[in-house]
C-alpha positions as CSV (number, residue, x, y, z in Angstrom):
1,M,7.6,27.3,24.4
2,N,10.0,27.6,21.7
3,V,9.1,26.7,18.2
4,A,10.3,22.8,18.6
5,E,7.6,22.3,21.8
6,V,5.2,23.6,19.5
7,L,5.1,22.0,16.7
8,L,5.1,18.8,18.7
9,D,2.2,20.9,20.9
10,V,0.7,20.9,17.5
11,L,1.3,17.6,16.1
12,A,0.3,15.7,19.5
13,E,-3.0,17.3,19.6
14,A,-3.5,16.1,16.1
15,G,-3.5,12.8,16.9
16,V,0.3,12.0,16.0
17,R,1.9,9.6,18.4
18,Q,5.1,8.8,16.5
19,L,7.9,11.1,14.6
20,F,9.3,8.6,12.3
21,G,13.1,9.7,11.4
22,I,16.9,10.4,11.9
23,P,18.5,13.0,14.0
24,G,20.5,15.5,12.1
25,D,21.8,19.1,13.6
26,A,19.1,20.6,11.4
27,I,16.6,19.0,13.6
28,N,18.6,18.9,17.1
29,D,16.1,21.2,18.8
30,L,13.3,19.2,18.1
31,V,14.8,15.5,18.7
32,D,15.8,17.3,22.4
33,A,12.1,18.7,22.6
34,V,11.2,14.9,21.7
35,R,12.7,13.6,24.2
36,R,11.5,16.2,27.6
37,Q,7.4,15.3,26.7
38,D,5.7,12.3,26.3
39,D,3.1,12.4,23.9
40,I,5.1,11.7,21.0
41,E,7.8,8.9,20.5
42,F,10.9,9.4,18.1
43,V,11.1,5.9,15.8
44,H,14.8,6.6,14.7
45,V,14.8,4.5,11.4
46,A,17.6,3.5,9.9
47,H,17.0,5.1,7.0
48,E,14.9,8.6,6.4
49,E,12.7,6.5,3.0
50,A,11.3,4.0,5.8
51,G,10.4,6.5,8.1
52,A,8.5,8.1,5.5
53,L,6.7,5.0,4.4
54,A,6.1,3.8,8.0
55,A,4.1,7.0,8.2
56,S,2.4,6.7,5.1
57,A,1.3,3.3,6.4
58,Q,0.1,4.5,9.5
59,G,-2.1,7.4,7.8
60,K,-3.4,4.3,5.2
61,L,-4.5,1.5,7.7
62,T,-5.8,4.2,10.8
63,G,-6.6,7.3,8.5
64,G,-5.9,9.8,11.2
65,L,-2.2,11.9,10.4
66,A,1.3,10.2,10.6
67,A,4.3,12.6,10.5
68,C,7.9,12.1,9.5
69,V,10.9,14.1,9.9
70,G,14.5,14.2,8.2
71,T,17.0,16.9,8.8
72,S,18.3,19.9,5.5
73,G,19.7,18.0,2.8
74,P,20.0,14.6,2.2
75,G,18.0,13.5,5.3
76,A,14.9,16.0,3.8
77,I,15.7,14.1,0.2
78,H,15.2,10.9,1.4
79,L,12.0,11.1,2.7
80,L,10.3,11.7,-0.9
81,N,9.6,8.0,-2.3
82,G,7.8,7.3,1.2
83,L,5.7,10.9,0.7
84,Y,5.4,10.0,-2.7
85,D,3.6,6.9,-1.8
86,A,1.6,8.3,0.8
87,K,0.5,10.5,-1.7
88,H,-0.3,8.2,-4.5
89,D,-2.4,6.6,-1.9
90,G,-4.1,9.3,0.1
91,A,-2.5,8.9,3.5
92,P,-2.8,12.0,5.8
93,V,1.2,12.4,6.7
94,I,2.8,16.1,8.4
95,A,6.9,16.1,6.8
96,I,9.2,18.2,9.2
97,T,12.5,19.1,7.4
98,G,15.5,21.2,8.9
99,Q,16.7,24.0,6.5
100,V,20.3,26.2,6.5
101,E,19.9,28.9,9.2
102,R,18.3,31.7,7.7
103,R,21.1,34.0,7.2
104,F,22.8,31.1,5.3
105,M,20.0,30.3,2.5
106,H,20.6,30.8,-1.0
107,S,24.0,31.1,-0.6
108,D,25.1,28.1,-2.1
109,Y,25.6,26.8,1.3
110,H,26.6,23.4,2.8
111,Q,23.8,21.0,2.9
112,E,21.3,23.2,1.6
113,V,18.5,22.8,-0.8
114,D,16.1,24.4,-2.0
115,L,13.2,22.3,0.0
116,E,10.1,23.9,-0.5
117,A,10.9,23.6,-4.6
118,L,11.6,19.8,-4.3
119,F,8.5,19.5,-2.1
120,E,6.0,21.2,-4.2
121,D,4.9,18.4,-6.1
122,V,4.8,16.1,-3.6
123,S,2.6,18.1,-1.2
124,V,-0.9,19.1,-0.4
125,F,0.7,21.8,1.9
126,N,3.8,23.1,1.7
127,A,5.7,26.1,3.4
128,T,9.2,27.8,5.2
129,L,8.5,28.6,8.9
130,S,10.7,32.3,8.4
131,S,9.4,33.8,12.1
132,A,8.2,31.9,15.2
133,D,5.2,34.0,15.2
134,Q,3.6,32.3,12.6
135,L,2.9,29.8,14.5
136,P,1.1,27.7,16.0
137,A,-0.8,28.9,12.8
138,L,1.2,27.6,10.2
139,V,1.1,24.2,12.1
140,V,-2.1,23.8,12.5
141,R,-3.0,24.8,8.5
142,A,-0.7,22.0,7.5
143,C,-2.5,19.5,9.9
144,R,-5.8,20.6,8.7
145,A,-5.0,20.2,5.1
146,A,-3.4,16.7,5.4
147,L,-6.3,15.3,6.8
148,A,-8.7,17.4,4.7
149,Q,-7.6,16.2,1.3
150,R,-5.7,13.2,2.5
151,G,-2.2,13.8,1.5
152,V,1.4,15.2,2.8
153,A,2.3,18.7,4.3
154,H,5.4,19.8,5.0
155,I,7.3,22.6,6.8
156,S,10.7,23.4,5.9
157,V,12.0,25.0,9.9
158,P,15.9,26.6,9.3
159,S,17.4,25.4,12.4
160,D,18.1,28.7,13.8
161,L,14.4,29.2,14.6
162,M,13.7,25.8,16.1
163,S,14.9,27.2,19.3
164,E,13.6,31.0,19.3
165,S,10.4,31.4,21.7
166,V,7.0,31.2,20.1
167,P,5.3,34.8,21.2
168,T,1.4,33.6,21.7
169,P,2.4,29.3,21.8
170,R,-1.1,28.6,22.2
171,R,-2.9,26.9,19.1
172,R,-5.8,29.1,17.2
173,G,-8.1,27.3,15.3
174,Q,-9.5,23.7,15.6
175,I,-6.9,20.8,14.1
176,A,-9.7,18.4,13.5
177,A,-10.8,18.5,9.5
178,P,-14.2,16.6,9.1
179,R,-14.7,15.8,5.5
180,A,-17.8,16.7,3.7
181,V,-20.0,13.7,3.0
182,S,-21.1,14.8,-0.9
183,A,-24.3,14.1,-1.6
184,P,-24.9,12.8,-5.0
185,D,-27.3,14.6,-7.4
186,P,-30.5,13.5,-7.6
187,A,-31.2,13.7,-11.3
188,E,-27.8,11.8,-11.7
189,L,-29.0,8.9,-9.8
190,D,-32.1,8.5,-11.4
191,R,-29.9,8.5,-14.8
192,A,-27.9,6.0,-13.4
193,A,-30.6,4.0,-12.5
194,K,-32.0,4.1,-15.2
195,L,-29.0,3.2,-17.1
196,I,-28.7,0.0,-14.4
197,D,-32.4,-1.0,-15.3
198,S,-32.2,-1.2,-18.9
199,S,-29.1,-3.9,-18.6
200,Q,-29.6,-7.7,-17.4
201,R,-25.8,-7.9,-16.8
202,V,-24.4,-5.2,-14.4
203,T,-20.9,-5.7,-13.2
204,I,-19.9,-3.6,-9.6
205,L,-15.9,-2.6,-9.6
206,A,-15.4,-1.7,-6.2
207,G,-12.3,0.3,-4.5
208,V,-11.2,1.8,-1.6
209,G,-13.6,4.5,-1.7
210,C,-16.2,1.9,-0.9
211,R,-14.8,2.2,2.9
212,G,-17.3,2.1,5.4
213,A,-19.9,1.1,3.2
214,T,-19.5,-2.1,2.7
215,A,-23.0,-2.6,3.9
216,E,-24.6,-0.4,1.1
217,L,-22.3,-2.3,-1.7
218,V,-23.3,-5.5,-1.0
219,G,-27.0,-4.7,-0.4
220,L,-26.7,-3.0,-4.1
221,A,-25.5,-6.5,-5.4
222,R,-27.8,-8.4,-4.0
223,K,-30.1,-6.4,-5.9
224,L,-29.2,-5.9,-8.8
225,K,-28.0,-9.9,-8.9
226,A,-24.2,-8.4,-9.9
227,P,-21.2,-9.5,-9.3
228,I,-18.5,-7.7,-7.4
229,V,-14.3,-6.9,-8.8
230,R,-12.6,-5.2,-6.6
231,S,-9.3,-3.2,-6.8
232,L,-6.8,-4.7,-4.8
233,R,-6.5,-1.7,-2.6
234,A,-10.0,-3.3,-1.4
235,K,-9.2,-6.8,-0.8
236,E,-9.8,-5.7,2.6
237,L,-13.0,-5.1,2.0
238,I,-14.6,-8.2,0.7
239,P,-13.4,-11.0,0.9
240,D,-12.4,-13.6,-2.5
241,D,-14.8,-16.6,-0.7
242,H,-17.6,-14.0,-0.5
243,P,-20.6,-15.4,-2.7
244,L,-21.0,-11.9,-4.8
245,S,-17.1,-11.5,-4.8
246,L,-14.8,-12.5,-8.0
247,G,-11.5,-11.4,-6.5
248,G,-9.3,-8.6,-8.0
249,H,-9.3,-6.7,-11.4
250,G,-6.4,-6.4,-13.6
251,L,-2.7,-8.5,-14.0
252,L,-2.9,-9.5,-10.5
253,G,-6.8,-10.6,-10.5
254,T,-9.0,-13.7,-11.5
255,R,-10.2,-14.3,-14.5
256,P,-13.5,-14.8,-13.8
257,A,-13.1,-11.1,-12.7
258,A,-12.2,-10.5,-15.6
259,E,-14.5,-11.8,-17.8
260,A,-17.8,-10.0,-15.8
261,I,-16.3,-6.7,-16.7
262,E,-15.6,-7.9,-20.4
263,E,-19.6,-9.2,-20.4
264,C,-20.7,-6.9,-19.2
265,E,-23.6,-4.8,-20.1
266,V,-23.1,-1.8,-17.7
267,L,-19.8,-1.5,-15.0
268,L,-20.6,0.8,-12.3
269,V,-17.3,2.1,-10.8
270,V,-17.5,3.3,-6.9
271,G,-15.0,4.5,-5.4
272,S,-12.1,3.4,-7.4
273,D,-9.6,5.4,-9.9
274,F,-8.4,1.8,-10.9
275,P,-6.0,3.5,-13.9
276,Y,-5.1,0.4,-16.6
277,S,-7.4,1.3,-19.2
278,D,-6.8,-1.8,-21.2
279,F,-9.1,-3.9,-18.6
280,Y,-11.9,-1.4,-18.9
281,P,-14.9,-2.9,-21.1
282,E,-15.0,-1.9,-24.8
283,Q,-18.7,-2.0,-25.1
284,A,-20.3,-1.7,-21.8
285,E,-22.2,1.6,-20.2
286,V,-19.9,3.1,-17.3
287,I,-21.1,4.4,-14.3
288,Q,-18.8,6.6,-11.9
289,V,-18.5,7.2,-8.2
290,D,-15.9,9.0,-7.1
291,L,-15.7,12.0,-4.1
292,V,-13.1,14.2,-6.6
293,P,-15.0,15.2,-9.7
294,E,-11.8,15.2,-11.8
295,R,-11.2,11.7,-11.9
296,I,-14.8,10.8,-13.4
297,G,-14.3,9.9,-16.5
298,G,-10.4,10.2,-16.4
299,R,-9.6,6.4,-17.2
300,H,-12.4,5.6,-19.3
301,P,-15.4,7.8,-21.4
302,V,-18.2,7.3,-18.9
303,S,-22.1,7.2,-19.1
304,V,-23.1,8.9,-16.1
305,G,-20.7,10.8,-14.0
306,I,-21.6,10.9,-9.9
307,A,-19.2,12.8,-7.8
308,A,-20.1,11.9,-4.3
309,D,-19.9,10.3,-1.1
310,A,-19.8,6.3,-2.3
311,R,-22.4,5.3,0.9
312,A,-24.5,7.9,0.4
313,T,-25.1,7.3,-3.7
314,L,-24.8,3.5,-3.0
315,R,-28.4,4.1,-0.6
316,G,-29.9,6.4,-3.7
317,L,-29.6,3.6,-6.2
318,L,-30.3,1.0,-3.6
319,E,-33.5,3.4,-3.0
320,R,-34.6,3.5,-7.2
321,V,-33.4,0.3,-9.0
322,D,-35.6,-2.3,-10.2
323,P,-34.8,-6.0,-9.1
324,G,-35.9,-7.4,-11.5
325,R,-33.2,-9.3,-13.8
326,D,-32.8,-13.1,-13.8
327,E,-29.6,-14.6,-12.4
328,D,-28.3,-15.8,-15.4
329,F,-24.8,-12.9,-15.5
330,L,-24.4,-13.8,-12.1
331,K,-24.4,-17.5,-11.3
332,L,-22.2,-18.0,-14.5
333,H,-19.4,-15.7,-12.9
334,Q,-20.0,-17.8,-9.5
335,E,-19.2,-20.6,-11.8
336,S,-16.3,-19.5,-13.2
337,M,-15.1,-18.3,-10.1
338,E,-15.7,-21.9,-8.2
339,R,-13.3,-23.4,-10.5
340,W,-10.6,-20.6,-10.3
341,L,-10.8,-20.5,-6.8
342,A,-10.7,-25.1,-7.3
343,R,-7.4,-24.4,-9.5
344,Q,-6.1,-21.8,-6.8
345,S,-6.4,-24.2,-4.1
346,E,-4.1,-26.9,-5.7
347,R,-1.6,-24.7,-6.5
348,E,-1.6,-23.4,-2.8
349,T,-1.6,-27.2,-2.0
350,D,0.9,-28.8,-3.8
351,D,3.6,-29.7,-1.9
352,H,5.7,-29.2,-4.9
353,E,9.5,-28.7,-3.5
354,P,11.2,-26.2,-4.0
355,I,8.2,-24.5,-2.0
356,R,5.2,-23.3,-4.1
357,P,4.6,-18.7,-3.3
358,Q,1.1,-19.8,-3.5
359,R,1.6,-22.4,-0.6
360,V,3.3,-19.9,1.6
361,A,0.6,-16.8,0.8
362,R,-2.3,-19.4,2.0
363,A,-0.5,-20.6,4.9
364,V,0.4,-17.2,6.3
365,G,-3.4,-16.2,5.6
366,E,-4.4,-19.5,7.6
367,L,-2.1,-19.3,10.5
368,A,-2.0,-15.2,11.3
369,G,-5.5,-15.0,12.6
370,A,-8.6,-12.8,12.0
371,D,-7.6,-9.7,13.3
372,T,-3.7,-9.5,11.7
373,V,-2.9,-6.5,9.9
374,F,-0.6,-7.7,6.3
375,T,1.9,-5.4,4.6
376,C,2.6,-6.8,1.4
377,D,5.5,-5.8,-1.0
378,T,5.9,-4.7,-4.8
379,G,6.8,-7.4,-7.0
380,A,5.7,-11.0,-7.4
381,V,5.0,-11.0,-3.7
382,T,2.6,-8.5,-4.7
383,V,0.9,-11.7,-7.5
384,W,1.0,-13.7,-4.6
385,G,-0.4,-11.5,-1.7
386,A,-3.1,-10.1,-4.3
387,R,-4.6,-14.4,-5.1
388,H,-3.7,-16.4,-2.3
389,L,-3.3,-14.4,1.0
390,A,-7.1,-15.0,2.1
391,L,-8.2,-12.1,4.9
392,R,-10.3,-13.7,7.5
393,G,-12.7,-11.5,10.6
394,D,-11.4,-8.1,10.7
395,A,-8.2,-8.2,9.2
396,R,-5.8,-5.6,7.2
397,F,-4.2,-5.2,4.5
398,T,-2.2,-2.8,3.2
399,L,0.6,-2.0,-0.1
400,S,1.9,0.5,-1.9
401,S,-0.8,0.6,-4.3
402,G,-0.5,4.2,-6.8
403,L,3.5,3.9,-6.3
404,G,4.1,0.5,-6.3
405,T,7.9,1.0,-4.7
406,M,10.3,-1.7,-3.5
407,G,10.4,-2.0,0.4
408,Y,7.6,-1.4,1.4
409,A,6.3,-3.7,3.7
410,L,8.8,-4.2,6.6
411,P,8.5,-0.5,7.6
412,A,5.2,-0.4,6.6
413,A,4.9,-3.5,9.3
414,I,6.7,-1.2,11.9
415,G,4.3,1.5,11.0
416,A,1.9,-0.6,11.6
417,Q,2.5,-2.2,15.1
418,L,2.9,0.8,16.1
419,A,-0.1,2.4,15.5
420,Y,-1.4,-1.2,16.7
421,P,0.2,-2.7,19.6
422,N,-2.5,-5.6,20.6
423,R,-2.8,-7.0,16.9
424,R,-0.4,-9.1,15.5
425,V,1.2,-7.3,12.3
426,V,2.9,-9.6,9.2
427,A,4.8,-8.7,6.7
428,L,5.3,-9.8,3.2
429,V,8.3,-9.1,1.6
430,G,10.3,-10.5,-1.7
431,D,14.0,-10.8,-1.4
432,G,15.0,-8.3,-3.6
433,S,13.0,-5.5,-1.6
434,M,14.0,-7.6,1.9
435,Q,17.4,-6.2,0.8
436,M,16.4,-2.6,0.0
437,L,15.5,-1.8,3.2
438,L,17.1,-4.5,5.6
439,G,18.6,-2.3,8.5
440,E,14.8,-1.6,8.8
441,F,14.4,-5.0,11.0
442,L,17.2,-3.4,13.6
443,T,14.5,-0.9,14.0
444,A,11.9,-3.3,14.5
445,V,14.8,-4.8,17.2
446,A,15.5,-1.9,19.2
447,K,11.3,-0.8,19.5
448,D,10.9,-4.5,20.3
449,L,8.1,-5.0,17.5
450,P,7.3,-8.3,17.2
451,I,6.0,-8.0,14.0
452,T,6.9,-11.4,11.6
453,V,7.9,-11.1,8.1
454,V,7.9,-13.6,5.7
455,V,10.5,-14.1,3.3
456,F,9.5,-15.1,-0.7
457,D,12.8,-16.1,-1.3
458,N,13.3,-17.3,-4.8
459,R,16.9,-15.2,-5.6
460,K,15.8,-13.2,-7.9
461,L,13.4,-10.0,-9.2
462,G,10.6,-12.6,-10.3
463,L,8.4,-10.1,-11.5
464,I,11.0,-8.1,-13.4
465,Q,11.7,-11.6,-15.0
466,M,8.8,-12.1,-16.0
467,E,7.7,-8.9,-17.8
468,Q,11.3,-9.1,-19.5
469,E,10.3,-12.3,-20.7
470,S,6.8,-11.5,-22.0
471,S,8.1,-8.4,-24.1
472,G,10.3,-10.8,-26.0
473,F,14.0,-10.4,-23.8
474,P,16.0,-12.9,-22.5
475,E,16.2,-12.9,-18.5
476,S,18.6,-10.1,-17.2
477,E,20.1,-8.7,-14.3
478,T,17.1,-10.2,-12.2
479,G,19.4,-12.3,-10.3
480,L,19.7,-11.9,-6.5
481,P,22.3,-13.5,-3.9
482,D,21.7,-16.2,-2.0
483,F,21.4,-14.7,1.3
484,D,19.7,-16.1,4.4
485,Y,17.7,-13.9,6.1
486,A,17.0,-15.7,8.7
487,A,20.5,-15.7,10.0
488,F,20.9,-12.4,9.2
489,A,18.0,-11.8,12.3
490,E,19.8,-13.6,14.3
491,L,22.4,-11.3,15.0
492,A,20.2,-8.1,14.4
493,G,19.1,-9.8,17.7
494,G,15.4,-11.0,16.3
495,A,14.6,-14.0,15.8
496,G,14.8,-16.4,13.0
497,I,13.8,-19.3,11.0
498,R,14.7,-20.7,7.4
499,V,12.2,-23.1,5.5
500,E,13.9,-25.0,2.8
501,H,10.9,-27.8,2.9
502,V,6.8,-28.1,2.7
503,A,7.0,-29.9,6.2
504,E,9.1,-27.2,7.9
505,L,6.5,-24.5,6.8
506,D,3.3,-24.7,8.7
507,P,5.7,-25.1,11.2
508,A,7.6,-22.2,11.2
509,L,4.9,-19.8,11.0
510,R,3.2,-21.0,14.1
511,R,7.2,-20.3,15.8
512,A,7.1,-17.3,14.3
513,F,3.6,-15.9,15.3
514,E,4.1,-18.1,18.9
515,S,7.2,-15.5,19.4
516,N,7.2,-12.1,21.2
517,K,9.7,-11.1,19.3
518,P,10.4,-9.6,15.8
519,C,10.9,-13.2,13.2
520,V,12.5,-13.3,9.8
521,V,10.7,-16.4,8.3
522,D,12.8,-16.8,5.5
523,V,11.3,-19.5,3.0
524,V,13.0,-20.9,-0.1
525,V,10.7,-20.5,-2.7
526,N,10.5,-21.6,-6.3
527,P,12.3,-19.8,-8.2
528,E,10.8,-21.1,-11.7
529,E,6.8,-20.0,-10.9
530,L,5.4,-17.9,-13.3
531,T,3.5,-14.7,-12.3
532,L,1.1,-15.1,-14.9
533,P,-2.0,-12.7,-15.7
534,P,-5.5,-13.9,-15.3
535,R,-5.7,-14.0,-19.4
536,V,-1.8,-14.2,-21.3
537,E,-2.6,-12.1,-24.3
538,L,-1.3,-13.5,-27.5
539,Q,1.9,-10.7,-27.5
540,H,2.8,-11.7,-24.4
541,A,3.0,-15.5,-24.9
542,L,4.5,-14.9,-28.2
543,G,6.6,-12.7,-26.6
544,F,8.0,-15.1,-23.8
545,L,8.6,-17.9,-26.8
546,R,10.9,-15.3,-28.1
547,A,12.1,-14.7,-24.9
548,K,12.9,-18.9,-24.1
549,A,14.7,-19.4,-27.1
550,K,17.5,-16.4,-26.8
551,E,17.6,-18.2,-23.3
552,F,18.3,-21.3,-25.0
553,L,21.0,-20.1,-27.3
554,G,22.5,-18.3,-25.1
555,L,22.0,-14.7,-25.3
556,G,20.5,-14.2,-21.9
557,D,21.4,-14.8,-18.4
558,K,19.2,-17.5,-16.8
559,S,21.2,-16.5,-13.3
560,G,19.6,-13.3,-14.0
561,G,23.3,-11.4,-14.1
562,L,24.7,-12.2,-10.9
563,S,27.3,-14.5,-9.4
564,V,24.7,-16.5,-6.9
565,V,27.4,-16.7,-4.1
566,K,25.8,-18.7,-1.3
567,N,26.6,-16.2,1.8
568,T,27.1,-17.8,5.1
569,I,26.2,-15.7,8.6
570,G,28.0,-15.9,11.3
């Protein structure tokens, strides 16, 4: 077996089923090796960034190892944005990059880039293969590092090494990298329980680290009569209509969630590295539970820190805490949540035209089905997905959380559909994000993936507009072309449906979900809909008024700085 074949052999044994990338001269041997085997499928994407994003989405959704590849120089460089998404959201991904021949390295050769230096910050394992006899051990170590540390492993392979024979091709060592279940310190559990029992007002902030521990989370919340606030990545763990849930926290969250955190005496943070310090309570005692010790207290001072597994810690607290507290705090915020949901429902069922994006998000959630995998992009669409997309049953939800990159949802949907071929996959995409990696719809068509892409088409970068105006700047350079994405989808070989009226929305979504082809539902939504935070601070309100005054006086550009011309295709 040669180097390329051994690489694939180890990746297949580690659970990799797709290799996302674009062929290139430095990886031609690897692409040919893929052609000659049946375990791993090469997914030829339109841009390497999308390949890395698709791999990142697979890693987040499945917890297993995903893989992408780029040729030397620009091909490798293009991977970086998607790999940073994997780094920030803890997705196990291995990136294989080609490199110039060894005799040309360090000579400023054509397409030569110092790939080890380039990938140093993004990776938990980073190496250049220098000899065939380093395999299979080197790639086994890379796979184990990515799985154990939930991050990116990178191996660069000089092109002249790809075809060399490996002296001992069978792998050495175990590829599986089980994560240790860290038991909580009993003394810290006792301290946390004592602090909780001294309070009548406890709020729980739950993150994606509670995966596999939702029964314990809900059980503790019931015992403490405490509301649960969640991070956006934890949206799939506890539904917004659960009686103990107050929805999400932060700028994309709910007002009841913000109030419950502001008014609590003790905030129990479990499995969340929620980064926005302004949204932590000023007066409350904070207990933080996290597997990674250095995260504890990193965002906000804590009174008790427990570096341990979330499930084991929640069980330990369940055994220790006293249930003897009244329900006044919980009932107060449950009633607030009922009022919040009622107000959101009014927007979600409004027949206003242009169509309200809230209505689109609600309709998608209601019609898609209980086992749908949703991918959500970055921008105003994140607000609509966070607040108005209801997840049902075993539905999944993924987005670019830590990195917050635009262009995530479409390639993520491709990765998700390949990982879950028997489940419906729906991408929620703003038109700004859609135009970034539009060519990946061709990838979906080429692979015959029946994904549904719902475009929230408001002809502008809506979230950027809100950020500009809340800071006192007039809207500028946020406009986007009035482009018919449905017509593009048809030309690309998929299905396309354009929706301009409320009455067309539900029938269009049903047709898309029944289609066996990649489908774009291009929904023209109200461009004036505001992406407001759960609570509007005075400085933001004043900034918004200043911005509108400047726009009124002609100092801004209401069109967002773009000459909007209808683009007719076909």
